[in-house]
N, CA and C atoms as a LAMMPS dump frame, in Angstrom:
ITEM: TIMESTEP
0
ITEM: NUMBER OF ATOMS
519
ITEM: BOX BOUNDS ff ff ff
-5.0000000000000000e+02 5.0000000000000000e+02
-5.0000000000000000e+02 5.0000000000000000e+02
-5.0000000000000000e+02 5.0000000000000000e+02
ITEM: ATOMS id mol type element x y z
1 1 1 N 0.856 -1.176 0
2 1 2 C 0 0 0
3 1 3 C 0.894 1.229 0
4 2 1 N 0.561 2.187 -0.838
5 2 2 C 1.37 3.401 -0.934
6 2 3 C 1.13 4.309 0.269
7 3 1 N 2.056 5.216 0.443
8 3 2 C 1.955 6.176 1.553
9 3 3 C 0.695 7.031 1.409
10 4 1 N 0.365 7.407 0.171
11 4 2 C -0.825 8.229 -0.084
12 4 3 C -2.105 7.463 0.303
13 5 1 N -2.174 6.176 -0.011
14 5 2 C -3.34 5.355 0.339
15 5 3 C -3.462 5.217 1.85
16 6 1 N -2.33 5.047 2.546
17 6 2 C -2.349 4.956 4.011
18 6 3 C -2.874 6.245 4.625
19 7 1 N -2.409 7.385 4.11
20 7 2 C -2.869 8.69 4.616
21 7 3 C -4.362 8.88 4.371
22 8 1 N -4.835 8.437 3.213
23 8 2 C -6.261 8.562 2.905
24 8 3 C -7.095 7.712 3.871
25 9 1 N -6.671 6.48 4.143
26 9 2 C -7.354 5.635 5.107
27 9 3 C -7.345 6.26 6.495
28 10 1 N -6.22 6.804 6.883
29 10 2 C -6.102 7.441 8.193
30 10 3 C -7.054 8.633 8.305
31 11 1 N -7.175 9.427 7.251
32 11 2 C -8.096 10.571 7.254
33 11 3 C -9.552 10.103 7.362
34 12 1 N -9.89 9.021 6.658
35 12 2 C -11.235 8.473 6.752
36 12 3 C -11.536 7.987 8.166
37 13 1 N -10.593 7.301 8.77
38 13 2 C -10.766 6.8 10.137
39 13 3 C -10.938 7.957 11.111
40 14 1 N -10.161 9.017 10.956
41 14 2 C -10.298 10.204 11.816
42 14 3 C -11.677 10.832 11.645
43 15 1 N -12.124 10.976 10.398
44 15 2 C -13.434 11.595 10.131
45 15 3 C -14.556 10.769 10.749
46 16 1 N -14.482 9.452 10.627
47 16 2 C -15.509 8.582 11.204
48 16 3 C -15.48 8.663 12.725
49 17 1 N -14.281 8.686 13.311
50 17 2 C -14.165 8.789 14.777
51 17 3 C -14.747 10.109 15.282
52 18 1 N -14.481 11.205 14.57
53 18 2 C -15.031 12.508 14.959
54 18 3 C -16.558 12.486 14.85
55 19 1 N -17.09 11.907 13.772
56 19 2 C -18.544 11.844 13.587
57 19 3 C -19.2 11.022 14.697
58 20 1 N -18.609 9.885 15.04
59 20 2 C -19.17 9.041 16.099
60 20 3 C -19.11 9.756 17.437
61 21 1 N -18.002 10.425 17.719
62 21 2 C -17.861 11.168 18.973
63 21 3 C -18.89 12.296 19.057
64 22 1 N -19.042 13.035 17.966
65 22 2 C -20.038 14.119 17.936
66 22 3 C -21.446 13.571 18.139
67 23 1 N -21.779 12.487 17.461
68 23 2 C -23.107 11.882 17.621
69 23 3 C -23.331 11.45 19.071
70 24 1 N -22.319 10.861 19.692
71 24 2 C -22.425 10.431 21.093
72 24 3 C -22.659 11.632 22.009
73 25 1 N -21.914 12.697 21.816
74 25 2 C -22.057 13.897 22.65
75 25 3 C -23.446 14.51 22.463
76 26 1 N -23.889 14.649 21.209
77 26 2 C -25.213 15.218 20.951
78 26 3 C -26.308 14.362 21.569
79 27 1 N -26.198 13.05 21.423
80 27 2 C -27.221 12.132 21.949
81 27 3 C -27.23 12.119 23.475
82 28 1 N -26.062 12.199 24.079
83 28 2 C -25.959 12.112 25.532
84 28 3 C -26.357 13.399 26.227
85 29 1 N -25.94 14.532 25.684
86 29 2 C -26.107 15.789 26.403
87 29 3 C -27.121 16.76 25.806
88 30 1 N -27.47 16.619 24.536
89 30 2 C -28.308 17.628 23.906
90 30 3 C -29.672 17.113 23.435
91 31 1 N -29.684 16.06 22.646
92 31 2 C -30.928 15.574 22.066
93 31 3 C -31.026 14.068 22.233
94 32 1 N -32.255 13.577 22.374
95 32 2 C -32.508 12.142 22.424
96 32 3 C -33.889 11.904 21.831
97 33 1 N -34.232 10.638 21.665
98 33 2 C -35.545 10.302 21.137
99 33 3 C -36.31 9.476 22.157
100 34 1 N -37.61 9.515 22.014
101 34 2 C -38.489 8.731 22.875
102 34 3 C -39.684 8.297 22.046
103 35 1 N -40.248 7.157 22.38
104 35 2 C -41.431 6.662 21.686
105 35 3 C -42.652 6.926 22.559
106 36 1 N -43.677 7.513 21.963
107 36 2 C -44.926 7.789 22.675
108 36 3 C -45.655 6.456 22.861
109 37 1 N -45.958 6.13 24.105
110 37 2 C -46.683 4.897 24.415
111 37 3 C -48.059 5.252 24.946
112 38 1 N -49.075 4.788 24.267
113 38 2 C -50.444 5.031 24.705
114 38 3 C -51.06 6.239 24.02
115 39 1 N -52.296 6.503 24.388
116 39 2 C -53.084 7.545 23.73
117 39 3 C -53.296 8.771 24.611
118 40 1 N -52.525 8.924 25.694
119 40 2 C -52.792 10.019 26.627
120 40 3 C -52.48 11.403 26.065
121 41 1 N -51.714 11.486 24.971
122 41 2 C -51.407 12.794 24.376
123 41 3 C -52.146 13.024 23.061
124 42 1 N -53.078 12.115 22.703
125 42 2 C -53.894 12.336 21.499
126 42 3 C -54.67 13.626 21.65
127 43 1 N -54.876 14.42 20.674
128 43 2 C -54.498 14.25 19.283
129 43 3 C -53.115 14.814 18.942
130 44 1 N -52.437 15.452 19.896
131 44 2 C -51.147 16.09 19.612
132 44 3 C -50.088 15.074 19.235
133 45 1 N -49.93 14.04 20.051
134 45 2 C -48.983 12.959 19.789
135 45 3 C -49.726 11.642 19.858
136 46 1 N -49.436 10.759 18.921
137 46 2 C -50.152 9.492 18.852
138 46 3 C -49.265 8.335 19.275
139 47 1 N -49.908 7.266 19.708
140 47 2 C -49.216 6.05 20.119
141 47 3 C -48.255 5.596 19.013
142 48 1 N -47.017 5.313 19.398
143 48 2 C -46.031 4.797 18.459
144 48 3 C -45.186 5.855 17.775
145 49 1 N -45.551 7.119 17.892
146 49 2 C -44.729 8.156 17.271
147 49 3 C -43.41 8.276 18.023
148 50 1 N -42.359 8.539 17.271
149 50 2 C -41.042 8.775 17.87
150 50 3 C -40.814 10.285 17.848
151 51 1 N -40.496 10.828 19.033
152 51 2 C -40.251 12.265 19.151
153 51 3 C -38.794 12.515 19.533
154 52 1 N -38.269 13.639 19.059
155 52 2 C -36.943 14.076 19.476
156 52 3 C -37.142 15.11 20.572
157 53 1 N -36.372 14.969 21.658
158 53 2 C -36.499 15.955 22.721
159 53 3 C -35.161 16.592 23.043
160 54 1 N -35.269 17.837 23.497
161 54 2 C -34.132 18.688 23.808
162 54 3 C -33.783 18.496 25.28
163 55 1 N -32.596 17.93 25.541
164 55 2 C -32.196 17.627 26.913
165 55 3 C -31.517 18.806 27.61
166 56 1 N -31.025 19.766 26.866
167 56 2 C -30.242 20.844 27.467
168 56 3 C -31.08 22.078 27.808
169 57 1 N -32.261 22.185 27.226
170 57 2 C -33.074 23.399 27.357
171 57 3 C -33.329 23.792 28.807
172 58 1 N -33.567 22.814 29.676
173 58 2 C -33.911 23.158 31.056
174 58 3 C -32.693 23.365 31.955
175 59 1 N -31.502 23.282 31.374
176 59 2 C -30.299 23.716 32.102
177 59 3 C -30.126 25.223 31.961
178 60 1 N -30.692 25.785 30.886
179 60 2 C -30.556 27.22 30.63
180 60 3 C -31.868 27.979 30.803
181 61 1 N -32.981 27.247 30.907
182 61 2 C -34.29 27.882 31.031
183 61 3 C -35.161 26.998 31.918
184 62 1 N -36.301 27.508 32.322
185 62 2 C -37.219 26.74 33.162
186 62 3 C -38.379 26.228 32.321
187 63 1 N -38.958 25.088 32.718
188 63 2 C -40.138 24.603 32.003
189 63 3 C -41.248 25.648 32.043
190 64 1 N -41.942 25.785 30.92
191 64 2 C -43.016 26.776 30.818
192 64 3 C -44.357 26.093 30.58
193 65 1 N -45.392 26.782 30.97
194 65 2 C -46.743 26.297 30.743
195 65 3 C -46.925 26.047 29.246
196 66 1 N -47.451 24.878 28.914
197 66 2 C -47.673 24.525 27.513
198 66 3 C -46.591 23.636 26.916
199 67 1 N -45.408 23.585 27.531
200 67 2 C -44.343 22.721 27.027
201 67 3 C -44.777 21.26 27.109
202 68 1 N -44.451 20.492 26.08
203 68 2 C -44.643 19.043 26.121
204 68 3 C -43.304 18.475 26.548
205 69 1 N -43.312 17.785 27.691
206 69 2 C -42.059 17.369 28.318
207 69 3 C -41.974 15.854 28.481
208 70 1 N -40.737 15.396 28.647
209 70 2 C -40.467 14.002 28.976
210 70 3 C -40.188 13.963 30.475
211 71 1 N -40.935 13.124 31.181
212 71 2 C -40.792 12.983 32.629
213 71 3 C -40.215 11.599 32.898
214 72 1 N -39.108 11.573 33.609
215 72 2 C -38.457 10.297 33.898
216 72 3 C -38.757 9.875 35.322
217 73 1 N -39.413 8.738 35.444
218 73 2 C -39.693 8.124 36.73
219 73 3 C -38.933 6.797 36.776
220 74 1 N -38.734 6.215 37.964
221 74 2 C -37.936 4.988 38.05
222 74 3 C -38.421 3.832 37.161
223 75 1 N -39.712 3.664 37.023
224 75 2 C -40.229 2.523 36.276
225 75 3 C -40.516 2.865 34.82
226 76 1 N -40.898 4.111 34.537
227 76 2 C -41.381 4.467 33.212
228 76 3 C -41.179 5.956 32.963
229 77 1 N -41.035 6.318 31.693
230 77 2 C -41.009 7.73 31.304
231 77 3 C -42.379 8.1 30.74
232 78 1 N -42.757 9.36 30.913
233 78 2 C -44.053 9.852 30.461
234 78 3 C -43.855 11.074 29.58
235 79 1 N -44.778 11.258 28.637
236 79 2 C -44.833 12.467 27.816
237 79 3 C -46.109 13.182 28.231
238 80 1 N -45.973 14.408 28.745
239 80 2 C -47.133 15.179 29.214
240 80 3 C -46.93 16.654 28.898
241 81 1 N -47.997 17.42 29.068
242 81 2 C -47.955 18.868 28.852
243 81 3 C -47.953 19.575 30.209
244 82 1 N -47.071 20.558 30.369
245 82 2 C -47.048 21.341 31.606
246 82 3 C -48.255 22.281 31.608
247 83 1 N -49.04 22.173 32.66
248 83 2 C -50.224 23.013 32.83
249 83 3 C -49.972 24.058 33.912
250 84 1 N -49.343 23.642 35.007
251 84 2 C -49.113 24.559 36.12
252 84 3 C -47.667 24.586 36.557
253 85 1 N -47.197 25.781 36.881
254 85 2 C -45.843 25.997 37.374
255 85 3 C -45.873 26.19 38.888
256 86 1 N -44.698 26.156 39.529
257 86 2 C -44.67 26.338 40.986
258 86 3 C -45.435 27.593 41.418
259 87 1 N -46.304 27.425 42.42
260 87 2 C -47.079 28.54 42.957
261 87 3 C -48.419 28.76 42.286
262 88 1 N -48.659 28.124 41.136
263 88 2 C -49.941 28.281 40.436
264 88 3 C -51.063 27.567 41.178
265 89 1 N -52.262 28.119 41.061
266 89 2 C -53.471 27.465 41.539
267 89 3 C -54.182 26.889 40.316
268 90 1 N -54.463 25.583 40.348
269 90 2 C -55.072 24.887 39.214
270 90 3 C -56.473 24.428 39.613
271 91 1 N -57.432 24.722 38.733
272 91 2 C -58.8 24.264 38.96
273 91 3 C -59.452 23.981 37.613
274 92 1 N -60.235 22.918 37.563
275 92 2 C -61.047 22.609 36.391
276 92 3 C -62.493 22.614 36.857
277 93 1 N -63.279 23.461 36.206
278 93 2 C -64.675 23.624 36.593
279 93 3 C -65.514 23.696 35.322
280 94 1 N -66.538 22.831 35.221
281 94 2 C -67.417 22.804 34.047
282 94 3 C -66.617 22.663 32.744
283 95 1 N -65.651 21.743 32.733
284 95 2 C -64.815 21.431 31.568
285 95 3 C -63.874 22.567 31.174
286 96 1 N -63.678 23.524 32.055
287 96 2 C -62.834 24.676 31.754
288 96 3 C -61.666 24.729 32.732
289 97 1 N -60.466 24.934 32.207
290 97 2 C -59.26 25.032 33.021
291 97 3 C -59.067 26.473 33.484
292 98 1 N -58.828 26.628 34.791
293 98 2 C -58.521 27.93 35.369
294 98 3 C -57.143 27.846 36.019
295 99 1 N -56.295 28.788 35.703
296 99 2 C -54.988 28.891 36.341
297 99 3 C -54.936 30.243 37.03
298 100 1 N -54.72 30.193 38.339
299 100 2 C -54.716 31.404 39.159
300 100 3 C -56 32.206 38.957
301 101 1 N -57.122 31.481 38.823
302 101 2 C -58.429 32.11 38.692
303 101 3 C -58.778 32.59 37.295
304 102 1 N -57.852 32.48 36.338
305 102 2 C -58.102 32.958 34.973
306 102 3 C -58.421 31.789 34.055
307 103 1 N -59.501 31.93 33.286
308 103 2 C -59.895 30.902 32.326
309 103 3 C -58.821 30.777 31.245
310 104 1 N -58.479 29.525 30.896
311 104 2 C -57.422 29.265 29.916
312 104 3 C -58.002 28.742 28.609
313 105 1 N -57.468 29.219 27.505
314 105 2 C -57.791 28.687 26.196
315 105 3 C -56.789 27.579 25.906
316 106 1 N -57.277 26.421 25.519
317 106 2 C -56.41 25.279 25.241
318 106 3 C -56.597 24.857 23.784
319 107 1 N -56.023 25.609 22.883
320 107 2 C -56.192 25.385 21.45
321 107 3 C -55.694 24.046 20.961
322 108 1 N -54.863 23.383 21.733
323 108 2 C -54.326 22.084 21.346
324 108 3 C -55.296 20.95 21.632
325 109 1 N -56.407 21.226 22.327
326 109 2 C -57.399 20.196 22.644
327 109 3 C -58.544 20.219 21.643
328 110 1 N -59.072 19.033 21.341
329 110 2 C -60.283 18.992 20.528
330 110 3 C -61.493 19.034 21.463
331 111 1 N -62.68 19.194 20.899
332 111 2 C -63.904 19.317 21.708
333 111 3 C -64.135 18.095 22.585
334 112 1 N -63.802 16.913 22.065
335 112 2 C -63.986 15.68 22.83
336 112 3 C -63.128 15.687 24.099
337 113 1 N -61.877 16.135 23.985
338 113 2 C -60.985 16.188 25.152
339 113 3 C -61.472 17.214 26.163
340 114 1 N -61.95 18.344 25.68
341 114 2 C -62.467 19.378 26.592
342 114 3 C -63.687 18.844 27.342
343 115 1 N -64.6 18.196 26.611
344 115 2 C -65.809 17.653 27.237
345 115 3 C -65.488 16.553 28.235
346 116 1 N -64.373 15.845 28.049
347 116 2 C -63.99 14.747 28.939
348 116 3 C -63.256 15.227 30.191
349 117 1 N -62.941 16.518 30.247
350 117 2 C -62.203 17.057 31.387
351 117 3 C -63.156 17.261 32.556
352 118 1 N -62.953 16.465 33.599
353 118 2 C -63.828 16.515 34.775
354 118 3 C -63.359 17.58 35.764
355 119 1 N -64.268 17.987 36.637
356 119 2 C -63.936 18.973 37.667
357 119 3 C -62.78 18.471 38.528
358 120 1 N -61.935 19.395 38.925
359 120 2 C -60.757 19.06 39.719
360 120 3 C -60.3 20.312 40.464
361 121 1 N -59.823 20.101 41.706
362 121 2 C -59.196 21.188 42.449
363 121 3 C -60.191 22.107 43.115
364 122 1 N -59.713 23.237 43.523
365 122 2 C -58.411 23.823 43.219
366 122 3 C -57.28 23.212 44.062
367 123 1 N -56.083 23.189 43.436
368 123 2 C -54.86 22.772 44.123
369 123 3 C -53.778 23.797 43.818
370 124 1 N -52.859 23.943 44.778
371 124 2 C -51.724 24.838 44.538
372 124 3 C -50.489 23.996 44.263
373 125 1 N -49.757 24.366 43.213
374 125 2 C -48.556 23.632 42.824
375 125 3 C -47.427 24.033 43.776
376 126 1 N -46.821 23.043 44.465
377 126 2 C -45.744 23.356 45.418
378 126 3 C -44.482 23.878 44.72
379 127 1 N -43.627 24.552 45.476
380 127 2 C -42.345 25.027 44.955
381 127 3 C -41.54 23.853 44.415
382 128 1 N -40.869 24.076 43.292
383 128 2 C -40.012 23.054 42.695
384 128 3 C -40.755 21.935 41.989
385 129 1 N -42.077 22.082 41.846
386 129 2 C -42.874 21.029 41.198
387 129 3 C -43.769 21.63 40.121
388 130 1 N -44.269 20.731 39.27
389 130 2 C -45.107 21.133 38.145
390 130 3 C -46.348 20.265 38.094
391 131 1 N -47.406 20.821 37.535
392 131 2 C -48.665 20.115 37.328
393 131 3 C -48.746 19.807 35.841
394 132 1 N -48.884 18.509 35.494
395 132 2 C -48.91 18.1 34.096
396 132 3 C -50.194 17.339 33.79
397 133 1 N -50.603 17.411 32.53
398 133 2 C -51.762 16.643 32.072
399 133 3 C -51.498 16.186 30.648
400 134 1 N -52.146 15.068 30.288
401 134 2 C -52.134 14.628 28.904
402 134 3 C -53.212 15.362 28.143
403 135 1 N -53.067 15.434 26.828
404 135 2 C -54.068 16.134 26.018
405 135 3 C -55.343 15.318 25.84
406 136 1 N -55.277 14.009 26.047
407 136 2 C -56.456 13.147 25.998
408 136 3 C -56.943 12.992 27.434
409 137 1 N -57.67 13.969 27.909
410 137 2 C -57.99 14.119 29.326
411 137 3 C -58.769 12.95 29.929
412 138 1 N -59.524 12.224 29.118
413 138 2 C -60.358 11.156 29.682
414 138 3 C -59.558 9.933 30.108
415 139 1 N -58.379 9.712 29.528
416 139 2 C -57.619 8.501 29.859
417 139 3 C -56.221 8.784 30.388
418 140 1 N -55.843 10.024 30.486
419 140 2 C -54.476 10.369 30.856
420 140 3 C -54.185 10.143 32.337
421 141 1 N -53.098 9.418 32.593
422 141 2 C -52.558 9.33 33.957
423 141 3 C -51.646 10.545 34.101
424 142 1 N -52.027 11.464 34.979
425 142 2 C -51.27 12.708 35.077
426 142 3 C -51.335 13.252 36.51
427 143 1 N -51.102 14.531 36.687
428 143 2 C -51.059 15.111 38.032
429 143 3 C -52.386 15.019 38.769
430 144 1 N -53.47 14.809 38.052
431 144 2 C -54.78 14.689 38.69
432 144 3 C -54.996 13.314 39.297
433 145 1 N -54.325 12.295 38.756
434 145 2 C -54.671 10.918 39.142
435 145 3 C -53.494 9.96 38.957
436 146 1 N -52.682 9.833 39.935
437 146 2 C -51.65 8.803 39.893
438 146 3 C -50.23 9.301 39.677
439 147 1 N -50.05 10.298 38.862
440 147 2 C -48.696 10.801 38.612
441 147 3 C -48.293 11.832 39.663
442 148 1 N -49.263 12.583 40.147
443 148 2 C -48.983 13.606 41.156
444 148 3 C -48.192 14.771 40.586
445 149 1 N -47.743 15.636 41.478
446 149 2 C -46.914 16.754 41.04
447 149 3 C -45.57 16.207 40.575
448 150 1 N -44.979 16.848 39.597
449 150 2 C -43.728 16.388 39.012
450 150 3 C -42.595 17.29 39.488
451 151 1 N -41.552 16.669 40.043
452 151 2 C -40.381 17.428 40.487
453 151 3 C -39.625 17.966 39.273
454 152 1 N -39.045 19.135 39.434
455 152 2 C -38.308 19.749 38.326
456 152 3 C -37.212 18.826 37.793
457 153 1 N -36.524 18.114 38.691
458 153 2 C -35.436 17.242 38.244
459 153 3 C -35.926 15.997 37.501
460 154 1 N -37.225 15.694 37.579
461 154 2 C -37.782 14.569 36.824
462 154 3 C -38.069 14.934 35.371
463 155 1 N -38.1 16.224 35.082
464 155 2 C -38.34 16.682 33.715
465 155 3 C -36.986 16.677 33.006
466 156 1 N -36.832 15.745 32.05
467 156 2 C -35.517 15.577 31.429
468 156 3 C -35.408 16.208 30.048
469 157 1 N -36.489 16.765 29.533
470 157 2 C -36.398 17.428 28.239
471 157 3 C -37.736 17.892 27.731
472 158 1 N -37.665 18.716 26.692
473 158 2 C -38.861 19.24 26.026
474 158 3 C -38.923 18.647 24.621
475 159 1 N -40.078 18.112 24.253
476 159 2 C -40.2 17.555 22.904
477 159 3 C -40.143 18.692 21.897
478 160 1 N -39.43 18.43 20.824
479 160 2 C -39.245 19.439 19.789
480 160 3 C -39.933 19.067 18.486
481 161 1 N -39.825 17.774 18.092
482 161 2 C -40.451 17.384 16.841
483 161 3 C -40.713 15.894 16.782
484 162 1 N -41.703 15.563 15.955
485 162 2 C -42.013 14.168 15.67
486 162 3 C -41.105 13.764 14.521
487 163 1 N -40.365 12.653 14.689
488 163 2 C -39.46 12.23 13.621
489 163 3 C -39.91 10.935 12.942
490 164 1 N -40.872 10.236 13.538
491 164 2 C -41.381 9.017 12.916
492 164 3 C -42.808 8.786 13.394
493 165 1 N -43.728 8.382 12.564
494 165 2 C -43.584 8.079 11.16
495 165 3 C -43.343 9.339 10.334
496 166 1 N -42.726 9.156 9.183
497 166 2 C -42.282 10.283 8.365
498 166 3 C -43.416 11.217 7.965
499 167 1 N -44.621 10.693 7.7
500 167 2 C -45.729 11.559 7.305
501 167 3 C -46.189 12.475 8.436
502 168 1 N -45.78 12.173 9.684
503 168 2 C -46.117 13.009 10.835
504 168 3 C -44.985 13.951 11.212
505 169 1 N -43.887 13.909 10.466
506 169 2 C -42.697 14.691 10.784
507 169 3 C -43.052 16.159 10.934
508 170 1 N -42.623 16.767 12.03
509 170 2 C -42.867 18.191 12.229
510 170 3 C -42.733 18.585 13.688
511 171 1 N -42.8 19.88 13.938
512 171 2 C -42.657 20.41 15.291
513 171 3 C -43.855 20.054 16.149
514 172 1 N -43.592 19.876 17.45
515 172 2 C -44.685 19.614 18.392
516 172 3 C -45.101 20.927 19.025
517 173 1 N -46.36 21.05 19.359
518 173 2 C -46.87 22.261 20.021
519 173 3 C -47.888 21.895 21.053
């Protein structure tokens, strides 16, 4: 093998090593994927969709109302929407969500989900915790029933886009 061929192979090996290292760093510290399991986020996210989530966003910013987040618990991870932040008062009355006494518009819900939202609260969200709900209110295990308030450190990222199936590819809202 000529010296030029050896150098070319060495350059290829370096390029592949750099690409693998970059992919590992991005996957470990910045972005990851998760598969939506169940129908609790319908119609926004459907069972079986693969979403990409941003792992670094909450190191530089705080979770905001409306964010669709990945919650990591010891047995299972959940995809839910943040409804209440620390200190908020949450109440659902006559199928209407009130935060701190103000009626909320939930444009991401369809009429069926709104009609399925039962009365709840009022409850105050403790410091360092968040109140989350699924968009499919009739079947969602969330802060109202079983999941409880979510600690800030349990929120491991914000979903950014659906990456599979390809026909669903796009930003999440």
